[in-house]
C-alpha positions in Angstrom: 140.5 -91.3 -8.4 143.1 -88.8 -9.3 144.9 -89.2 -6.2 145.0 -92.9 -6.4 145.7 -92.9 -10.1 149.3 -91.1 -9.1 150.0 -93.3 -6.1 150.0 -95.9 -9.0 152.5 -94.0 -10.7 154.4 -93.4 -8.0 154.7 -97.4 -7.4 155.4 -97.7 -11.0 158.0 -94.8 -10.8 159.5 -96.9 -7.6 159.7 -99.8 -9.5 161.3 -98.5 -12.5 163.9 -97.1 -10.6 164.2 -100.2 -8.6 164.7 -101.7 -11.4 167.3 -99.5 -12.9 169.3 -99.3 -10.2 169.4 -103.4 -9.8 170.0 -103.4 -13.7 173.1 -100.9 -13.4 174.8 -102.7 -10.5 174.5 -105.8 -12.4 176.4 -104.3 -15.3 178.8 -102.7 -13.2 179.9 -106.2 -11.2 179.8 -108.1 -14.6 182.0 -105.2 -16.0 184.4 -105.7 -12.9 184.2 -109.3 -13.1 185.3 -108.8 -17.0 188.2 -106.5 -16.4 190.2 -108.7 -14.4 193.2 -109.8 -16.9 194.7 -112.7 -16.8 198.2 -112.2 -16.6 199.9 -115.6 -16.8 203.3 -114.5 -16.2 205.4 -112.5 -13.6 208.6 -110.8 -13.8 211.3 -110.1 -11.7 214.4 -108.2 -11.8 217.5 -108.1 -9.6 221.3 -106.8 -10.6 224.8 -108.1 -10.1 228.2 -106.2 -9.5 230.4 -107.7 -11.7 233.1 -105.7 -11.5 233.9 -101.8 -10.1 231.4 -100.5 -12.9 230.0 -103.6 -14.4 226.7 -105.1 -14.1 224.6 -108.3 -15.1 220.9 -106.8 -15.5 219.0 -109.7 -14.2 215.2 -110.2 -15.5 213.0 -113.4 -14.7 210.1 -115.0 -15.8 207.6 -117.1 -13.9 205.4 -118.7 -16.6 202.0 -120.4 -15.3 201.6 -124.2 -16.5 200.4 -124.2 -20.3 201.9 -120.9 -21.2 204.8 -119.7 -23.0 206.9 -117.1 -23.8 209.1 -116.5 -26.6 212.8 -116.2 -27.2 214.3 -113.0 -28.5 215.9 -115.1 -31.5 212.6 -115.8 -33.5 211.6 -115.5 -37.3 209.3 -112.8 -39.1 205.9 -113.8 -39.7 205.7 -115.3 -36.1 204.7 -114.6 -32.9 206.4 -111.2 -30.8 210.1 -111.9 -29.6 210.9 -111.2 -26.0 212.9 -107.4 -26.4 214.4 -105.4 -23.9 214.2 -101.3 -24.8 216.7 -99.3 -22.7 215.7 -96.0 -22.2 219.3 -93.8 -24.7 221.4 -91.9 -21.9 225.2 -91.8 -21.8 225.6 -93.1 -18.3 225.9 -96.6 -19.4 227.0 -98.4 -21.7 225.2 -102.3 -23.2 227.7 -104.5 -23.4 227.0 -107.6 -25.9 223.8 -109.2 -26.8 221.0 -109.9 -23.9 221.8 -113.9 -23.1 219.3 -116.5 -22.8 218.7 -119.0 -20.3 219.3 -122.9 -21.6 215.4 -124.4 -20.9 214.8 -122.6 -24.2 212.7 -125.3 -25.8 212.7 -125.2 -29.9 209.4 -126.7 -31.2 206.4 -126.4 -33.2 204.0 -124.1 -31.8 200.1 -125.0 -33.1 199.1 -121.3 -32.5 201.5 -120.1 -35.0 202.0 -123.5 -37.0 205.7 -122.7 -37.1 208.8 -124.3 -35.4 209.9 -121.4 -32.5 211.7 -120.9 -29.3 210.3 -120.4 -26.7 210.4 -121.0 -22.3 207.8 -122.7 -20.8 207.3 -122.6 -16.4 210.5 -120.0 -16.3 213.0 -118.0 -18.7 215.8 -115.9 -17.5 217.3 -113.3 -19.3 220.8 -111.3 -19.0 222.3 -108.1 -20.0 226.0 -106.8 -19.1 226.4 -103.2 -18.6 228.7 -101.1 -18.3 228.4 -98.0 -15.5 229.6 -94.6 -16.3 227.4 -92.4 -14.1 225.8 -94.0 -11.2 223.7 -91.2 -10.1 221.5 -92.2 -12.8 219.0 -95.0 -13.0 219.0 -97.6 -16.0 215.7 -97.7 -17.3 213.3 -98.8 -19.7 210.5 -101.8 -20.7 210.4 -105.2 -21.7 208.1 -106.1 -24.2 206.7 -109.6 -24.7 204.0 -112.0 -26.1 202.3 -115.0 -23.7 200.4 -117.7 -25.5 199.4 -121.3 -24.4 198.1 -123.9 -27.2 195.1 -122.2 -28.3 195.4 -118.6 -27.9 197.9 -115.9 -27.6 197.5 -112.2 -24.8 198.5 -109.1 -26.4 201.9 -107.9 -26.3 202.7 -106.4 -22.9 205.8 -104.2 -22.0 207.2 -104.2 -18.3 209.1 -101.5 -17.3 212.1 -101.6 -15.2 214.6 -99.0 -13.0 217.5 -100.2 -11.9 219.1 -97.6 -9.4 222.9 -99.2 -9.3 225.5 -98.4 -6.4 229.4 -99.7 -6.7 229.6 -101.7 -3.8 233.4 -102.1 -4.5 233.7 -98.5 -3.4 231.9 -100.0 0.0 234.1 -102.3 0.4 237.6 -100.3 -0.6 236.9 -97.7 1.7 236.1 -100.0 4.6 239.1 -101.6 3.8 241.1 -98.5 4.2 239.8 -97.8 7.6 
């Protein structure tokens, strides 16, 4: 009678362990599924040399359908504007303001209940800089918010790193040979 009772206990413990393991597996799968972040904006960065020591740093956003990002020029109490934040250094100088592409739209935003400047599908931002020391990269991050007609995602930081090469010197030395 006692050995049969112990067997039932072991069977019940074994069943309990299998149920517990199945529950843990299910929870970990659900957590992984929910942890996947919707990222409706993809960024690409490139540089274009415009003189021996000046470059345009170009930031291109590709935006999913029905989503937007916001201009740098936004009224207070509205969405988070797109900003470009450069790590300080004496190896470069920012020239002028960051320019925005012409496809910016000014219209009423349902989420913020105000008129804002925003981009659909694509956006391009260009910042001219003067390089004083080519041995150091231009680094920093951009910050932006993206929304659809009903909700916004939290503002996001995207790091950038431009290791610039003076191609004018390359052409000059080739021509001198």
